[in-house]
C-alpha positions as a Markdown table, in Angstrom:
| # | Residue | x | y | z |
|---|---|---|---|---|
| 1 | Unk | 59.4 | 140.9 | 115.6 |
| 2 | Unk | 57.9 | 137.3 | 116.0 |
| 3 | Unk | 60.8 | 135.2 | 117.8 |
| 4 | Unk | 60.5 | 132.4 | 114.4 |
| 5 | Unk | 59.9 | 135.1 | 112.2 |
| 6 | Unk | 62.8 | 136.7 | 113.0 |
| 7 | Unk | 64.8 | 132.8 | 113.3 |
| 8 | Unk | 63.9 | 132.8 | 109.9 |
| 9 | Unk | 65.6 | 136.4 | 109.2 |
| 10 | Unk | 69.1 | 135.2 | 110.7 |
| 11 | Unk | 69.3 | 131.6 | 109.4 |
| 12 | Unk | 68.7 | 133.6 | 106.1 |
| 13 | Unk | 71.2 | 136.7 | 106.1 |
| 14 | Unk | 74.0 | 133.4 | 107.6 |
| 15 | Unk | 72.7 | 131.5 | 104.7 |
| 16 | Unk | 74.5 | 134.5 | 102.5 |
| 17 | Unk | 77.7 | 135.3 | 104.3 |
| 18 | Unk | 78.9 | 131.8 | 103.6 |
| 19 | Unk | 78.9 | 132.8 | 99.1 |
| 20 | Unk | 79.6 | 136.2 | 97.6 |
| 21 | Unk | 75.3 | 134.8 | 96.1 |
| 22 | Unk | 72.4 | 137.5 | 95.1 |
| 23 | Unk | 71.4 | 138.1 | 98.2 |
| 24 | Unk | 75.2 | 139.2 | 98.7 |
| 25 | Unk | 75.3 | 141.1 | 96.0 |
| 26 | Unk | 72.7 | 142.7 | 96.7 |
| 27 | Unk | 73.5 | 144.1 | 99.9 |
| 28 | Unk | 77.1 | 145.0 | 98.3 |
| 29 | Unk | 76.4 | 148.4 | 97.6 |
| 30 | Unk | 75.2 | 149.1 | 101.9 |
| 31 | Unk | 78.1 | 147.3 | 102.8 |
| 32 | Unk | 80.9 | 149.8 | 101.1 |
| 33 | Unk | 78.7 | 152.6 | 102.9 |
| 34 | Unk | 79.0 | 151.0 | 106.2 |
| 35 | Unk | 83.1 | 150.3 | 105.5 |
| 36 | Unk | 83.7 | 154.2 | 104.6 |
| 37 | Unk | 81.6 | 155.2 | 107.7 |
| 38 | Unk | 83.9 | 152.6 | 109.6 |
| 39 | Unk | 87.0 | 154.0 | 108.2 |
| 40 | Unk | 86.5 | 157.5 | 108.4 |
| 41 | Unk | 85.0 | 157.0 | 112.0 |
| 42 | Unk | 88.2 | 155.2 | 113.3 |
| 43 | Unk | 90.0 | 157.9 | 111.4 |
| 44 | Unk | 88.4 | 161.2 | 113.7 |
| 45 | Unk | 89.4 | 159.2 | 116.3 |
| 46 | Unk | 92.9 | 158.9 | 115.2 |
| 47 | Unk | 93.4 | 162.5 | 114.4 |
| 48 | Unk | 91.5 | 163.7 | 117.6 |
| 49 | Unk | 88.9 | 165.2 | 116.0 |
| 50 | Unk | 86.3 | 163.3 | 118.3 |
| 51 | Unk | 87.4 | 162.6 | 121.6 |
| 52 | Unk | 89.3 | 159.0 | 123.3 |
| 53 | Unk | 89.0 | 159.0 | 127.0 |
| 54 | Unk | 91.3 | 157.5 | 128.5 |
| 55 | Unk | 91.1 | 156.2 | 131.7 |
| 56 | Unk | 93.7 | 155.8 | 135.0 |
| 57 | Unk | 94.5 | 151.6 | 135.4 |
| 58 | Unk | 95.1 | 150.2 | 131.6 |
| 59 | Unk | 92.3 | 149.0 | 129.3 |
| 60 | Unk | 92.2 | 145.4 | 127.9 |
| 61 | Unk | 89.7 | 145.1 | 124.9 |
| 62 | Unk | 88.3 | 141.6 | 123.1 |
| 63 | Unk | 86.4 | 142.1 | 120.5 |
| 64 | Unk | 86.3 | 140.4 | 116.9 |
| 65 | Unk | 85.7 | 142.3 | 112.8 |
| 66 | Unk | 83.3 | 139.9 | 112.5 |
| 67 | Unk | 79.7 | 140.0 | 113.1 |
| 68 | Unk | 78.4 | 137.4 | 115.6 |
| 69 | Unk | 80.3 | 135.4 | 118.3 |
| 70 | Unk | 83.0 | 134.0 | 117.9 |
| 71 | Unk | 84.2 | 132.8 | 121.6 |
| 72 | Unk | 85.1 | 137.0 | 123.7 |
| 73 | Unk | 83.4 | 135.3 | 126.7 |
| 74 | Unk | 85.0 | 132.2 | 127.1 |
| 75 | Unk | 88.4 | 133.9 | 126.7 |
| 76 | Unk | 87.5 | 137.1 | 128.8 |
| 77 | Unk | 86.8 | 135.1 | 131.2 |
| 78 | Unk | 90.0 | 133.2 | 130.5 |
| 79 | Unk | 92.2 | 136.5 | 130.8 |
| 80 | Unk | 90.0 | 137.9 | 133.9 |
| 81 | Unk | 91.3 | 134.1 | 135.8 |
| 82 | Unk | 94.6 | 134.6 | 134.4 |
| 83 | Unk | 95.1 | 138.5 | 135.5 |
| 84 | Unk | 93.7 | 137.7 | 139.1 |
| 85 | Unk | 96.5 | 134.8 | 138.8 |
| 86 | Unk | 99.5 | 136.7 | 138.6 |
| 87 | Unk | 98.4 | 139.3 | 141.3 |
| 88 | Unk | 95.7 | 141.8 | 139.5 |
| 89 | Unk | 92.6 | 142.6 | 140.3 |
| 90 | Unk | 90.4 | 142.9 | 136.6 |
| 91 | Unk | 87.0 | 144.8 | 136.7 |
| 92 | Unk | 85.2 | 143.6 | 133.6 |
| 93 | Unk | 82.9 | 146.2 | 131.0 |
| 94 | Unk | 80.5 | 145.4 | 128.6 |
| 95 | Unk | 77.7 | 146.2 | 126.9 |
| 96 | Unk | 75.0 | 144.0 | 128.0 |
| 97 | Unk | 74.0 | 142.8 | 124.5 |
| 98 | Unk | 69.4 | 142.4 | 124.8 |
| 99 | Unk | 69.2 | 144.0 | 128.5 |
| 100 | Unk | 65.7 | 145.8 | 128.6 |
| 101 | Unk | 67.8 | 149.2 | 129.9 |
| 102 | Unk | 70.1 | 151.2 | 128.8 |
| 103 | Unk | 71.9 | 153.3 | 130.9 |
| 104 | Unk | 74.6 | 151.7 | 133.2 |
| 105 | Unk | 74.1 | 148.9 | 136.0 |
| 106 | Unk | 76.5 | 146.6 | 138.1 |
| 107 | Unk | 75.5 | 143.2 | 137.9 |
| 108 | Unk | 74.9 | 141.7 | 140.6 |
| 109 | Unk | 74.2 | 138.8 | 142.4 |
| 110 | Unk | 69.4 | 138.9 | 142.1 |
| 111 | Unk | 70.6 | 140.2 | 138.1 |
| 112 | Unk | 68.9 | 138.6 | 135.8 |
| 113 | Unk | 69.6 | 138.6 | 132.1 |
| 114 | Unk | 67.0 | 140.8 | 131.2 |
| 115 | Unk | 68.5 | 143.1 | 133.2 |
| 116 | Unk | 72.1 | 142.8 | 132.3 |
| 117 | Unk | 72.2 | 140.3 | 129.0 |
| 118 | Unk | 73.5 | 137.1 | 129.2 |
| 119 | Unk | 77.0 | 137.8 | 129.3 |
| 120 | Unk | 77.9 | 139.6 | 131.6 |
| 121 | Unk | 76.2 | 137.7 | 133.9 |
| 122 | Unk | 78.1 | 134.5 | 133.1 |
| 123 | Unk | 81.3 | 137.2 | 133.2 |
| 124 | Unk | 80.0 | 137.6 | 136.8 |
| 125 | Unk | 79.1 | 134.9 | 138.1 |
| 126 | Unk | 82.4 | 132.6 | 136.7 |
| 127 | Unk | 84.9 | 135.3 | 137.5 |
| 128 | Unk | 83.6 | 137.6 | 140.9 |
| 129 | Unk | 85.6 | 140.5 | 139.1 |
| 130 | Unk | 83.2 | 143.8 | 139.6 |
| 131 | Unk | 81.1 | 144.2 | 135.7 |
| 132 | Unk | 79.5 | 146.6 | 135.2 |
| 133 | Unk | 77.2 | 147.3 | 132.1 |
| 134 | Unk | 76.1 | 150.4 | 129.5 |
| 135 | Unk | 76.2 | 150.9 | 126.0 |
| 136 | Unk | 78.8 | 153.4 | 126.6 |
| 137 | Unk | 81.7 | 151.8 | 127.5 |
| 138 | Unk | 83.2 | 154.8 | 129.0 |
| 139 | Unk | 80.9 | 156.0 | 131.2 |
| 140 | Unk | 80.5 | 151.9 | 132.6 |
| 141 | Unk | 84.3 | 151.9 | 133.2 |
| 142 | Unk | 84.3 | 154.8 | 135.0 |
| 143 | Unk | 81.5 | 153.2 | 136.8 |
| 144 | Unk | 83.7 | 150.4 | 138.1 |
| 145 | Unk | 85.9 | 152.2 | 139.1 |
| 146 | Unk | 84.4 | 155.0 | 140.8 |
| 147 | Unk | 82.3 | 152.0 | 142.6 |
| 148 | Unk | 85.6 | 149.9 | 143.2 |
| 149 | Unk | 88.9 | 151.3 | 143.3 |
| 150 | Unk | 90.9 | 148.4 | 143.8 |
| 151 | Unk | 90.3 | 147.6 | 139.8 |
| 152 | Unk | 94.2 | 147.8 | 138.0 |
| 153 | Unk | 92.8 | 146.5 | 134.9 |
| 154 | Unk | 90.5 | 146.7 | 133.2 |
| 155 | Unk | 88.5 | 143.8 | 130.3 |
| 156 | Unk | 86.5 | 145.7 | 127.4 |
| 157 | Unk | 84.2 | 143.0 | 126.2 |
| 158 | Unk | 83.1 | 142.8 | 122.4 |
| 159 | Unk | 85.1 | 146.8 | 122.4 |
| 160 | Unk | 86.9 | 146.3 | 119.9 |
| 161 | Unk | 85.1 | 149.0 | 117.9 |
| 162 | Unk | 83.9 | 151.1 | 121.2 |
| 163 | Unk | 87.3 | 153.6 | 120.1 |
| 164 | Unk | 86.0 | 156.0 | 122.2 |
| 165 | Unk | 87.7 | 153.9 | 125.5 |
| 166 | Unk | 91.4 | 154.2 | 124.3 |
| 167 | Unk | 93.0 | 151.4 | 124.7 |
| 168 | Unk | 96.4 | 149.6 | 125.9 |
| 169 | Unk | 95.4 | 146.3 | 124.2 |
| 170 | Unk | 93.5 | 145.2 | 121.5 |
| 171 | Unk | 92.5 | 141.3 | 121.3 |
| 172 | Unk | 91.1 | 139.8 | 118.8 |
| 173 | Unk | 89.6 | 136.4 | 118.9 |
| 174 | Unk | 87.7 | 134.3 | 115.5 |
| 175 | Unk | 86.5 | 131.2 | 115.1 |
| 176 | Unk | 86.3 | 129.0 | 111.9 |
| 177 | Unk | 84.1 | 130.6 | 110.4 |
| 178 | Unk | 86.3 | 132.9 | 109.3 |
| 179 | Unk | 85.7 | 135.8 | 107.8 |
| 180 | Unk | 83.2 | 133.7 | 105.9 |
| 181 | Unk | 82.1 | 135.2 | 102.1 |
| 182 | Unk | 84.6 | 139.0 | 103.3 |
| 183 | Unk | 82.2 | 141.5 | 102.2 |
| 184 | Unk | 81.3 | 144.2 | 104.6 |
| 185 | Unk | 77.8 | 144.5 | 107.0 |
| 186 | Unk | 75.2 | 143.8 | 106.1 |
| 187 | Unk | 76.2 | 141.9 | 103.2 |
| 188 | Unk | 78.8 | 140.1 | 105.0 |
| 189 | Unk | 79.6 | 139.7 | 108.4 |
| 190 | Unk | 83.1 | 142.1 | 108.9 |
| 191 | Unk | 82.6 | 144.4 | 111.2 |
| 192 | Unk | 85.5 | 146.2 | 110.1 |
| 193 | Unk | 88.2 | 145.1 | 106.7 |
| 194 | Unk | 90.5 | 142.1 | 107.3 |
| 195 | Unk | 93.8 | 144.3 | 107.1 |
| 196 | Unk | 92.5 | 145.2 | 110.8 |
| 197 | Unk | 94.0 | 141.9 | 112.6 |
| 198 | Unk | 97.2 | 144.0 | 111.8 |
| 199 | Unk | 96.5 | 146.8 | 113.6 |
| 200 | Unk | 95.8 | 145.2 | 117.1 |
| 201 | Unk | 98.0 | 142.9 | 119.5 |
| 202 | Unk | 96.8 | 139.5 | 119.3 |
| 203 | Unk | 94.6 | 137.0 | 117.2 |
| 204 | Unk | 93.2 | 134.5 | 119.0 |
| 205 | Unk | 92.3 | 131.2 | 116.8 |
| 206 | Unk | 89.0 | 129.4 | 119.3 |
| 207 | Unk | 90.2 | 126.1 | 116.8 |
| 208 | Unk | 90.8 | 126.0 | 113.2 |
| 209 | Unk | 90.8 | 129.2 | 111.6 |
| 210 | Unk | 92.9 | 131.0 | 108.1 |
| 211 | Unk | 92.4 | 134.2 | 109.7 |
| 212 | Unk | 96.6 | 136.4 | 110.1 |
| 213 | Unk | 98.5 | 138.7 | 110.2 |
| 214 | Unk | 102.3 | 139.4 | 109.8 |
| 215 | Unk | 104.0 | 140.4 | 112.8 |
| 216 | Unk | 100.4 | 139.7 | 115.2 |
| 217 | Unk | 100.8 | 137.9 | 117.5 |
| 218 | Unk | 99.0 | 134.6 | 116.9 |
| 219 | Unk | 97.2 | 132.0 | 120.3 |
| 220 | Unk | 95.1 | 129.3 | 120.6 |
| 221 | Unk | 92.1 | 128.3 | 122.4 |
| 222 | Unk | 90.5 | 125.3 | 123.1 |
| 223 | Unk | 86.8 | 124.9 | 124.8 |
| 224 | Unk | 86.4 | 121.9 | 127.0 |
| 225 | Unk | 83.6 | 120.4 | 128.6 |
| 226 | Unk | 82.5 | 116.9 | 129.5 |
| 227 | Unk | 80.8 | 116.9 | 132.7 |
| 228 | Unk | 77.0 | 118.7 | 132.9 |
| 229 | Unk | 75.8 | 120.2 | 136.2 |
| 230 | Unk | 71.6 | 120.4 | 136.7 |
| 231 | Unk | 70.2 | 123.5 | 135.9 |
| 232 | Unk | 69.0 | 124.9 | 139.7 |
| 233 | Unk | 71.2 | 122.3 | 141.3 |
| 234 | Unk | 75.1 | 122.3 | 141.0 |
| 235 | Unk | 76.0 | 120.2 | 142.9 |
| 236 | Unk | 73.9 | 118.0 | 140.9 |
| 237 | Unk | 76.4 | 116.5 | 138.1 |
| 238 | Unk | 76.7 | 113.4 | 135.2 |
| 239 | Unk | 78.4 | 112.7 | 133.2 |
| 240 | Unk | 78.1 | 111.8 | 129.6 |
| 241 | Unk | 77.9 | 108.3 | 129.7 |
| 242 | Unk | 74.8 | 108.9 | 132.5 |
| 243 | Unk | 73.1 | 110.5 | 129.5 |
| 244 | Unk | 73.7 | 108.0 | 127.2 |
| 245 | Unk | 70.4 | 106.8 | 125.3 |
| 246 | Unk | 68.0 | 109.6 | 127.1 |
| 247 | Unk | 66.3 | 111.4 | 124.7 |
| 248 | Unk | 67.6 | 115.2 | 124.8 |
| 249 | Unk | 66.9 | 117.6 | 123.1 |
| 250 | Unk | 69.8 | 119.9 | 122.6 |
| 251 | Unk | 69.3 | 123.7 | 123.2 |
| 252 | Unk | 71.5 | 126.5 | 121.6 |
| 253 | Unk | 71.6 | 130.7 | 120.8 |
| 254 | Unk | 74.5 | 131.5 | 120.9 |
| 255 | Unk | 77.2 | 132.8 | 117.9 |
| 256 | Unk | 78.0 | 129.5 | 115.6 |
| 257 | Unk | 75.3 | 126.7 | 117.8 |
| 258 | Unk | 76.6 | 124.1 | 115.5 |
| 259 | Unk | 80.0 | 124.4 | 117.3 |
| 260 | Unk | 78.4 | 123.3 | 120.2 |
| 261 | Unk | 76.4 | 120.1 | 118.6 |
| 262 | Unk | 79.0 | 119.1 | 117.7 |
| 263 | Unk | 80.5 | 118.9 | 120.6 |
| 264 | Unk | 78.1 | 117.4 | 122.4 |
| 265 | Unk | 78.3 | 114.5 | 119.6 |
| 266 | Unk | 82.0 | 113.9 | 119.8 |
| 267 | Unk | 80.9 | 113.6 | 123.5 |
| 268 | Unk | 79.3 | 110.3 | 122.4 |
| 269 | Unk | 75.4 | 112.0 | 123.0 |
| 270 | Unk | 72.5 | 111.9 | 120.3 |
| 271 | Unk | 70.6 | 115.0 | 120.2 |
| 272 | Unk | 68.0 | 116.6 | 118.7 |
| 273 | Unk | 69.0 | 120.0 | 118.2 |
| 274 | Unk | 67.8 | 123.0 | 118.5 |
| 275 | Unk | 69.3 | 126.3 | 117.3 |
| 276 | Unk | 68.6 | 129.7 | 117.9 |
| 277 | Unk | 69.5 | 133.2 | 117.2 |
| 278 | Unk | 72.7 | 134.6 | 119.7 |
| 279 | Unk | 70.6 | 136.0 | 122.9 |
| 280 | Unk | 67.8 | 134.3 | 122.0 |
| 281 | Unk | 65.0 | 135.6 | 125.0 |
| 282 | Unk | 63.5 | 131.8 | 125.6 |
| 283 | Unk | 59.5 | 131.7 | 126.3 |
| 284 | Unk | 58.1 | 128.4 | 127.8 |
| 285 | Unk | 56.5 | 128.4 | 124.3 |
| 286 | Unk | 59.7 | 127.0 | 122.9 |
| 287 | Unk | 59.6 | 124.3 | 125.3 |
| 288 | Unk | 57.3 | 122.2 | 124.6 |
| 289 | Unk | 58.9 | 118.6 | 124.3 |
| 290 | Unk | 58.7 | 115.2 | 124.1 |
| 291 | Unk | 62.4 | 113.7 | 125.5 |
| 292 | Unk | 64.3 | 112.9 | 128.8 |
| 293 | Unk | 66.0 | 116.1 | 129.2 |
| 294 | Unk | 67.7 | 119.4 | 127.6 |
| 295 | Unk | 71.2 | 120.1 | 127.8 |
| 296 | Unk | 72.0 | 122.9 | 126.4 |
| 297 | Unk | 75.2 | 125.8 | 126.8 |
| 298 | Unk | 75.9 | 128.7 | 130.5 |
| 299 | Unk | 75.1 | 131.0 | 128.1 |
| 300 | Unk | 71.7 | 129.4 | 127.4 |
| 301 | Unk | 70.7 | 128.0 | 130.8 |
| 302 | Unk | 71.1 | 132.2 | 132.5 |
| 303 | Unk | 68.0 | 133.0 | 130.6 |
| 304 | Unk | 65.7 | 129.8 | 130.4 |
| 305 | Unk | 62.5 | 130.4 | 132.3 |
| 306 | Unk | 61.2 | 128.6 | 135.9 |
| 307 | Unk | 59.2 | 125.7 | 136.1 |
| 308 | Unk | 60.3 | 124.2 | 132.8 |
| 309 | Unk | 58.6 | 120.4 | 132.3 |
| 310 | Unk | 61.9 | 118.4 | 131.1 |
| 311 | Unk | 64.7 | 118.2 | 133.6 |
| 312 | Unk | 68.3 | 120.6 | 132.0 |
| 313 | Unk | 71.5 | 119.5 | 132.1 |
| 314 | Unk | 74.2 | 122.3 | 131.6 |
| 315 | Unk | 77.9 | 122.2 | 129.8 |
| 316 | Unk | 79.6 | 124.8 | 131.3 |
| 317 | Unk | 83.0 | 125.0 | 129.1 |
| 318 | Unk | 86.3 | 126.2 | 130.5 |
| 319 | Unk | 88.8 | 127.5 | 127.6 |
| 320 | Unk | 92.9 | 127.0 | 127.4 |
| 321 | Unk | 95.3 | 129.4 | 125.5 |
| 322 | Unk | 98.4 | 128.7 | 124.5 |
| 323 | Unk | 100.2 | 130.4 | 125.4 |
| 324 | Unk | 100.5 | 132.5 | 128.2 |
| 325 | Unk | 98.0 | 134.8 | 127.4 |
| 326 | Unk | 97.3 | 136.4 | 130.9 |
| 327 | Unk | 101.3 | 137.1 | 131.0 |
| 328 | Unk | 101.6 | 138.9 | 127.2 |
| 329 | Unk | 98.5 | 141.0 | 128.3 |
| 330 | Unk | 100.5 | 142.1 | 131.4 |
| 331 | Unk | 104.0 | 142.9 | 129.8 |
| 332 | Unk | 102.1 | 145.0 | 126.9 |
| 333 | Unk | 99.6 | 146.8 | 130.1 |
| 334 | Unk | 103.4 | 147.0 | 131.7 |
| 335 | Unk | 105.7 | 148.4 | 129.2 |
| 336 | Unk | 104.1 | 149.8 | 126.4 |
| 337 | Unk | 101.8 | 152.8 | 125.9 |
| 338 | Unk | 98.1 | 153.0 | 124.6 |
| 339 | Unk | 97.5 | 152.6 | 121.3 |
């Protein structure tokens, strides 16, 4: 599908998910059938008819119940660093959405986003942890442990619905969009019913969020970033004040591009915004622009082609989560049987 057509379709669906309008109503019967299939599959695993695989080390799942990004990658990066601080040796497994290959692969220093996915590549660069990708998270985790037997905990990025992998802790992240119209895919954004939140261990609010569940621990995550670095030369940095007055183009192909654009505005930067679908594969044609520079996210930057006509400034963000989520996880995996 041409990128421009996909962009229009994604925008149309995104608008439909905000309300229970005509398009959402048209898609609701499919959504109800989807929820039935989800419930049946979950019951089959809970009943033991479909087998779950228990790894020899604890598994911590980071995911969400809605489609699209809500902050799973910065949360996983934060959690990996927190576990390392507490003396643990985490490894990370991820599907590697958008990669050309389908098998299990280790993310290495020479890997590209096309080979391993944008988020796994970013997590590898930021954490230094072993990262393996594969549609089958069980196979990916087993390969990781075989290659890195020193790892004593597995973080499963976007693995909430991958029920074949037994887990010890489930963490759900949500953002200000919440459940939107509250309907199942494709009529709305829900991968699972909202009641699923009552069964998880922790709910992380990425900024203001109305989702909650009784007896589930709630954490607050804020993303901080104010110092840019030059793409291709991370030693060259710039503050927002250094970029004020330039003709800037802001590129974001993440779950909620508006969040990035708002962050730039809060830093005092006036930009021409370019929103792309999540995991967008950038091509040189995307960059035929007049201006002084491009500003973008780390996740987008790993997919930018070489030889762009404008300088690119990347804004890294650091997650701050309160209370101490890493300590919470360690207490759970040390004292609670797997789900």
